[in-house]
N, CA, C and O atoms as a Tinker XYZ file with bonds, in Angstrom:
   276  protein
     1  N    -40.237000   11.011000    1.827000    73     2
     2  CA   -38.924000   11.243000    1.301000    64     1     3
     3  C    -37.870000   10.512000    2.257000    63     2     4     5
     4  O    -36.900000    9.907000    1.801000    81     3
     5  N    -38.130000   10.615000    3.553000    73     3     6
     6  CA   -37.201000    9.988000    4.498000    64     5     7
     7  C    -37.198000    8.430000    4.261000    63     6     8     9
     8  O    -36.126000    7.828000    4.328000    81     7
     9  N    -38.282000    7.813000    4.005000    73     7    10
    10  CA   -38.373000    6.402000    3.814000    64     9    11
    11  C    -37.632000    6.019000    2.550000    63    10    12    13
    12  O    -36.981000    4.975000    2.526000    81    11
    13  N    -37.704000    6.826000    1.492000    73    11    14
    14  CA   -37.001000    6.486000    0.269000    64    13    15
    15  C    -35.446000    6.562000    0.618000    63    14    16    17
    16  O    -34.693000    5.660000    0.254000    81    15
    17  N    -35.015000    7.608000    1.299000    73    15    18
    18  CA   -33.681000    7.735000    1.631000    64    17    19
    19  C    -33.120000    6.514000    2.459000    63    18    20    21
    20  O    -32.068000    5.962000    2.139000    81    19
    21  N    -33.813000    6.157000    3.449000    73    19    22
    22  CA   -33.500000    5.029000    4.283000    64    21    23
    23  C    -33.396000    3.749000    3.485000    63    22    24    25
    24  O    -32.501000    2.932000    3.705000    81    23
    25  N    -34.349000    3.579000    2.526000    73    23    26
    26  CA   -34.309000    2.358000    1.713000    64    25    27
    27  C    -33.017000    2.392000    0.819000    63    26    28    29
    28  O    -32.311000    1.390000    0.710000    81    27
    29  N    -32.749000    3.493000    0.227000    73    27    30
    30  CA   -31.575000    3.549000   -0.608000    64    29    31
    31  C    -30.277000    3.381000    0.207000    63    30    32    33
    32  O    -29.326000    2.748000   -0.253000    81    31
    33  N    -30.252000    3.936000    1.379000    73    31    34
    34  CA   -29.042000    3.893000    2.217000    64    33    35
    35  C    -28.853000    2.416000    2.571000    63    34    36    37
    36  O    -27.723000    1.928000    2.561000    81    35
    37  N    -29.889000    1.724000    2.871000    73    35    38
    38  CA   -29.844000    0.315000    3.319000    64    37    39
    39  C    -29.242000   -0.560000    2.098000    63    38    40    41
    40  O    -28.394000   -1.431000    2.289000    81    39
    41  N    -29.728000   -0.262000    0.918000    73    39    42
    42  CA   -29.251000   -0.970000   -0.184000    64    41    43
    43  C    -27.791000   -0.700000   -0.492000    63    42    44    45
    44  O    -27.086000   -1.621000   -0.903000    81    43
    45  N    -27.312000    0.497000   -0.317000    73    43    46
    46  CA   -25.960000    0.841000   -0.491000    64    45    47
    47  C    -25.084000    0.162000    0.585000    63    46    48    49
    48  O    -23.998000   -0.334000    0.288000    81    47
    49  N    -25.583000    0.149000    1.852000    73    47    50
    50  CA   -24.875000   -0.454000    2.889000    64    49    51
    51  C    -24.733000   -1.979000    2.716000    63    50    52    53
    52  O    -23.684000   -2.554000    3.007000    81    51
    53  N    -25.784000   -2.599000    2.247000    73    51    54
    54  CA   -25.710000   -4.069000    2.011000    64    53    55
    55  C    -24.758000   -4.392000    0.824000    63    54    56    57
    56  O    -24.014000   -5.372000    0.861000    81    55
    57  N    -24.806000   -3.532000   -0.234000    73    55    58
    58  CA   -23.792000   -3.742000   -1.316000    64    57    59
    59  C    -22.385000   -3.611000   -0.846000    63    58    60    61
    60  O    -21.527000   -4.418000   -1.204000    81    59
    61  N    -22.114000   -2.541000    0.003000    73    59    62
    62  CA   -20.793000   -2.413000    0.549000    64    61    63
    63  C    -20.301000   -3.541000    1.461000    63    62    64    65
    64  O    -19.102000   -3.818000    1.507000    81    63
    65  N    -21.205000   -4.186000    2.179000    73    63    66
    66  CA   -20.971000   -5.324000    3.010000    64    65    67
    67  C    -20.600000   -6.469000    2.094000    63    66    68    69
    68  O    -19.645000   -7.191000    2.380000    81    67
    69  N    -21.337000   -6.663000    0.981000    73    67    70
    70  CA   -21.000000   -7.787000    0.083000    64    69    71
    71  C    -19.557000   -7.599000   -0.444000    63    70    72    73
    72  O    -18.737000   -8.516000   -0.399000    81    71
    73  N    -19.277000   -6.361000   -0.951000    73    71    74
    74  CA   -17.976000   -6.099000   -1.518000    64    73    75
    75  C    -16.891000   -6.389000   -0.551000    63    74    76    77
    76  O    -15.886000   -7.037000   -0.845000    81    75
    77  N    -17.163000   -5.829000    0.738000    73    75    78
    78  CA   -16.188000   -6.104000    1.744000    64    77    79
    79  C    -15.890000   -7.572000    2.078000    63    78    80    81
    80  O    -14.751000   -7.976000    2.314000    81    79
    81  N    -16.997000   -8.354000    2.083000    73    79    82
    82  CA   -16.916000   -9.784000    2.332000    64    81    83
    83  C    -16.082000  -10.444000    1.210000    63    82    84    85
    84  O    -15.180000  -11.228000    1.505000    81    83
    85  N    -16.372000  -10.138000   -0.069000    73    83    86
    86  CA   -15.685000  -10.696000   -1.180000    64    85    87
    87  C    -14.176000  -10.440000   -1.064000    63    86    88    89
    88  O    -13.350000  -11.342000   -1.203000    81    87
    89  N    -13.854000   -9.138000   -0.798000    73    87    90
    90  CA   -12.513000   -8.725000   -0.715000    64    89    91
    91  C    -11.743000   -9.480000    0.417000    63    90    92    93
    92  O    -10.617000   -9.947000    0.247000    81    91
    93  N    -12.470000   -9.563000    1.630000    73    91    94
    94  CA   -11.839000  -10.236000    2.718000    64    93    95
    95  C    -11.689000  -11.758000    2.432000    63    94    96    97
    96  O    -10.712000  -12.386000    2.840000    81    95
    97  N    -12.644000  -12.295000    1.751000    73    95    98
    98  CA   -12.491000  -13.772000    1.409000    64    97    99
    99  C    -11.348000  -14.034000    0.518000    63    98   100   101
   100  O    -10.761000  -15.115000    0.577000    81    99
   101  N    -10.986000  -13.075000   -0.333000    73    99   102
   102  CA    -9.826000  -13.246000   -1.139000    64   101   103
   103  C     -8.550000  -12.998000   -0.428000    63   102   104   105
   104  O     -7.625000  -13.809000   -0.468000    81   103
   105  N     -8.496000  -11.816000    0.259000    73   103   106
   106  CA    -7.200000  -11.379000    0.821000    64   105   107
   107  C     -6.905000  -12.027000    2.214000    63   106   108   109
   108  O     -5.755000  -12.069000    2.650000    81   107
   109  N     -7.859000  -12.475000    2.828000    73   107   110
   110  CA    -7.497000  -13.141000    4.170000    64   109   111
   111  C     -6.659000  -14.352000    4.003000    63   110   112   113
   112  O     -5.596000  -14.403000    4.623000    81   111
   113  N     -7.012000  -15.324000    3.244000    73   111   114
   114  CA    -6.158000  -16.470000    3.006000    64   113   115
   115  C     -4.847000  -16.116000    2.319000    63   114   116   117
   116  O     -3.809000  -16.709000    2.613000    81   115
   117  N     -4.892000  -15.137000    1.391000    73   115   118
   118  CA    -3.707000  -14.718000    0.702000    64   117   119
   119  C     -2.651000  -14.144000    1.655000    63   118   120   121
   120  O     -1.463000  -14.161000    1.336000    81   119
   121  N     -3.061000  -13.651000    2.791000    73   119   122
   122  CA    -2.093000  -13.135000    3.738000    64   121   123
   123  C     -1.244000  -14.178000    4.328000    63   122   124   125
   124  O     -0.259000  -13.864000    4.996000    81   123
   125  N     -1.581000  -15.446000    4.111000    73   123   126
   126  CA    -0.733000  -16.562000    4.590000    64   125   127
   127  C      0.586000  -16.503000    3.943000    63   126   128   129
   128  O      1.554000  -16.982000    4.533000    81   127
   129  N      0.725000  -15.924000    2.704000    73   127   130
   130  CA     1.965000  -15.881000    2.141000    64   129   131
   131  C      2.877000  -14.862000    2.889000    63   130   132   133
   132  O      4.089000  -15.073000    2.933000    81   131
   133  N      2.360000  -13.830000    3.442000    73   131   134
   134  CA     3.140000  -12.972000    4.238000    64   133   135
   135  C      3.523000  -13.631000    5.564000    63   134   136   137
   136  O      4.643000  -13.455000    6.043000    81   135
   137  N      2.597000  -14.392000    6.161000    73   135   138
   138  CA     2.861000  -15.095000    7.357000    64   137   139
   139  C      4.097000  -16.027000    7.178000    63   138   140   141
   140  O      4.896000  -16.207000    8.097000    81   139
   141  N      4.209000  -16.563000    6.056000    73   139   142
   142  CA     5.278000  -17.512000    5.762000    64   141   143
   143  C      6.642000  -16.807000    5.985000    63   142   144   145
   144  O      7.563000  -17.374000    6.572000    81   143
   145  N      6.731000  -15.579000    5.506000    73   143   146
   146  CA     8.002000  -14.847000    5.660000    64   145   147
   147  C      8.194000  -14.260000    7.045000    63   146   148   149
   148  O      9.346000  -14.148000    7.465000    81   147
   149  N      7.222000  -13.896000    7.753000    73   147   150
   150  CA     7.320000  -13.203000    8.995000    64   149   151
   151  C      7.301000  -14.216000   10.130000    63   150   152   153
   152  O      8.173000  -14.178000   10.998000    81   151
   153  N      6.303000  -15.145000   10.144000    73   151   154
   154  CA     6.109000  -16.111000   11.163000    64   153   155
   155  C      6.276000  -17.506000   10.650000    63   154   156   157
   156  O      5.349000  -18.311000   10.740000    81   155
   157  N      7.447000  -17.825000   10.105000    73   155   158
   158  CA     7.622000  -19.099000    9.441000    64   157   159
   159  C      7.229000  -20.318000   10.307000    63   158   160   161
   160  O      6.724000  -21.298000    9.758000    81   159
   161  N      7.436000  -20.292000   11.599000    73   159   162
   162  CA     7.142000  -21.462000   12.423000    64   161   163
   163  C      5.663000  -21.498000   12.771000    63   162   164   165
   164  O      5.201000  -22.545000   13.224000    81   163
   165  N      4.920000  -20.484000   12.601000    73   163   166
   166  CA     3.529000  -20.482000   12.978000    64   165   167
   167  C      2.543000  -20.415000   11.736000    63   166   168   169
   168  O      1.355000  -20.136000   11.900000    81   167
   169  N      3.053000  -20.666000   10.560000    73   167   170
   170  CA     2.250000  -20.498000    9.356000    64   169   171
   171  C      0.976000  -21.344000    9.397000    63   170   172   173
   172  O     -0.101000  -20.835000    9.088000    81   171
   173  N      1.071000  -22.599000    9.763000    73   171   174
   174  CA    -0.137000  -23.459000    9.756000    64   173   175
   175  C     -1.160000  -22.980000   10.818000    63   174   176   177
   176  O     -2.362000  -23.013000   10.556000    81   175
   177  N     -0.727000  -22.560000   11.945000    73   175   178
   178  CA    -1.679000  -21.995000   12.877000    64   177   179
   179  C     -2.320000  -20.797000   12.403000    63   178   180   181
   180  O     -3.537000  -20.706000   12.563000    81   179
   181  N     -1.681000  -19.857000   11.840000    73   179   182
   182  CA    -2.250000  -18.638000   11.302000    64   181   183
   183  C     -3.110000  -18.932000   10.081000    63   182   184   185
   184  O     -4.124000  -18.267000    9.870000    81   183
   185  N     -2.719000  -19.924000    9.265000    73   183   186
   186  CA    -3.568000  -20.392000    8.100000    64   185   187
   187  C     -4.883000  -20.889000    8.644000    63   186   188   189
   188  O     -5.933000  -20.547000    8.100000    81   187
   189  N     -4.868000  -21.677000    9.688000    73   187   190
   190  CA    -6.156000  -22.142000   10.231000    64   189   191
   191  C     -7.008000  -21.030000   10.689000    63   190   192   193
   192  O     -8.219000  -21.070000   10.470000    81   191
   193  N     -6.455000  -20.023000   11.319000    73   191   194
   194  CA    -7.158000  -18.915000   11.809000    64   193   195
   195  C     -7.723000  -18.052000   10.683000    63   194   196   197
   196  O     -8.830000  -17.521000   10.774000    81   195
   197  N     -6.913000  -17.927000    9.600000    73   195   198
   198  CA    -7.362000  -17.135000    8.470000    64   197   199
   199  C     -8.508000  -17.877000    7.745000    63   198   200   201
   200  O     -9.474000  -17.236000    7.333000    81   199
   201  N     -8.422000  -19.194000    7.583000    73   199   202
   202  CA    -9.506000  -19.937000    6.971000    64   201   203
   203  C    -10.794000  -19.910000    7.855000    63   202   204   205
   204  O    -11.897000  -19.877000    7.310000    81   203
   205  N    -10.672000  -19.922000    9.131000    73   203   206
   206  CA   -11.820000  -19.798000   10.034000    64   205   207
   207  C    -12.424000  -18.461000    9.797000    63   206   208   209
   208  O    -13.633000  -18.384000    9.578000    81   207
   209  N    -11.625000  -17.337000    9.827000    73   207   210
   210  CA   -12.147000  -16.035000    9.582000    64   209   211
   211  C    -12.847000  -15.955000    8.207000    63   210   212   213
   212  O    -13.891000  -15.310000    8.114000    81   211
   213  N    -12.343000  -16.554000    7.187000    73   211   214
   214  CA   -12.900000  -16.505000    5.884000    64   213   215
   215  C    -14.251000  -17.245000    5.873000    63   214   216   217
   216  O    -15.210000  -16.819000    5.229000    81   215
   217  N    -14.287000  -18.381000    6.620000    73   215   218
   218  CA   -15.617000  -19.103000    6.698000    64   217   219
   219  C    -16.627000  -18.307000    7.380000    63   218   220   221
   220  O    -17.785000  -18.353000    6.965000    81   219
   221  N    -16.300000  -17.538000    8.439000    73   219   222
   222  CA   -17.240000  -16.669000    9.131000    64   221   223
   223  C    -17.665000  -15.525000    8.222000    63   222   224   225
   224  O    -18.839000  -15.158000    8.183000    81   223
   225  N    -16.752000  -14.987000    7.525000    73   223   226
   226  CA   -17.176000  -13.867000    6.554000    64   225   227
   227  C    -17.926000  -14.404000    5.440000    63   226   228   229
   228  O    -18.804000  -13.696000    4.945000    81   227
   229  N    -17.684000  -15.640000    4.947000    73   227   230
   230  CA   -18.612000  -16.260000    3.928000    64   229   231
   231  C    -20.015000  -16.398000    4.456000    63   230   232   233
   232  O    -20.984000  -16.131000    3.745000    81   231
   233  N    -20.132000  -16.820000    5.721000    73   231   234
   234  CA   -21.449000  -16.974000    6.339000    64   233   235
   235  C    -22.128000  -15.617000    6.471000    63   234   236   237
   236  O    -23.337000  -15.523000    6.257000    81   235
   237  N    -21.404000  -14.583000    6.809000    73   235   238
   238  CA   -21.946000  -13.242000    6.907000    64   237   239
   239  C    -22.410000  -12.754000    5.545000    63   238   240   241
   240  O    -23.458000  -12.128000    5.385000    81   239
   241  N    -21.535000  -13.091000    4.542000    73   239   242
   242  CA   -21.906000  -12.695000    3.149000    64   241   243
   243  C    -23.137000  -13.368000    2.651000    63   242   244   245
   244  O    -23.896000  -12.771000    1.887000    81   243
   245  N    -23.382000  -14.657000    3.075000    73   243   246
   246  CA   -24.619000  -15.296000    2.701000    64   245   247
   247  C    -25.768000  -14.699000    3.342000    63   246   248   249
   248  O    -26.837000  -14.604000    2.740000    81   247
   249  N    -25.605000  -14.273000    4.584000    73   247   250
   250  CA   -26.766000  -13.584000    5.258000    64   249   251
   251  C    -27.083000  -12.321000    4.503000    63   250   252   253
   252  O    -28.262000  -11.982000    4.391000    81   251
   253  N    -26.128000  -11.608000    3.983000    73   251   254
   254  CA   -26.376000  -10.380000    3.170000    64   253   255
   255  C    -27.089000  -10.658000    1.985000    63   254   256   257
   256  O    -27.981000   -9.889000    1.624000    81   255
   257  N    -26.769000  -11.780000    1.263000    73   255   258
   258  CA   -27.479000  -12.010000    0.055000    64   257   259
   259  C    -28.859000  -12.587000    0.230000    63   258   260   261
   260  O    -29.717000  -12.451000   -0.643000    81   259
   261  N    -29.062000  -13.202000    1.308000    73   259   262
   262  CA   -30.350000  -13.758000    1.592000    64   261   263
   263  C    -31.349000  -12.821000    2.277000    63   262   264   265
   264  O    -32.433000  -13.225000    2.699000    81   263
   265  N    -30.931000  -11.540000    2.369000    73   263   266
   266  CA   -31.793000  -10.457000    2.967000    64   265   267
   267  C    -32.159000  -10.755000    4.457000    63   266   268   269
   268  O    -33.226000  -10.373000    4.937000    81   267
   269  N    -31.321000  -11.384000    5.095000    73   267   270
   270  CA   -31.541000  -11.623000    6.550000    64   269   271
   271  C    -31.164000  -10.405000    7.308000    63   270   272   273
   272  O    -31.665000  -10.206000    8.414000    81   271
   273  N    -30.328000   -9.593000    6.795000    73   271   274
   274  CA   -29.911000   -8.337000    7.441000    64   273   275
   275  C    -30.812000   -7.206000    7.040000    63   274   276
   276  O    -30.617000   -6.075000    7.483000    81   275
C-alpha cells in the first residue's frame, strides 16, 4: 500500500511541477510590462533576465515530461 501511495504522490508532484512551469513560462516574460512602468530605464536588462529564467524553467519542464525526475 505504501508503494502505491508513493507512486501516486510522485505523479501528482510531477503534474504540479509541469503546471508551475507552464504558468511561470507565461507570466515571467509578461512581468516585463510591469518593469516598464516601475523600472523604465532597466527594462531591457530585466527582460533578458526574465527570458533566461523562462529558458531555465522550460528546460526543467522538459526534464519533467521526459521522466528524468
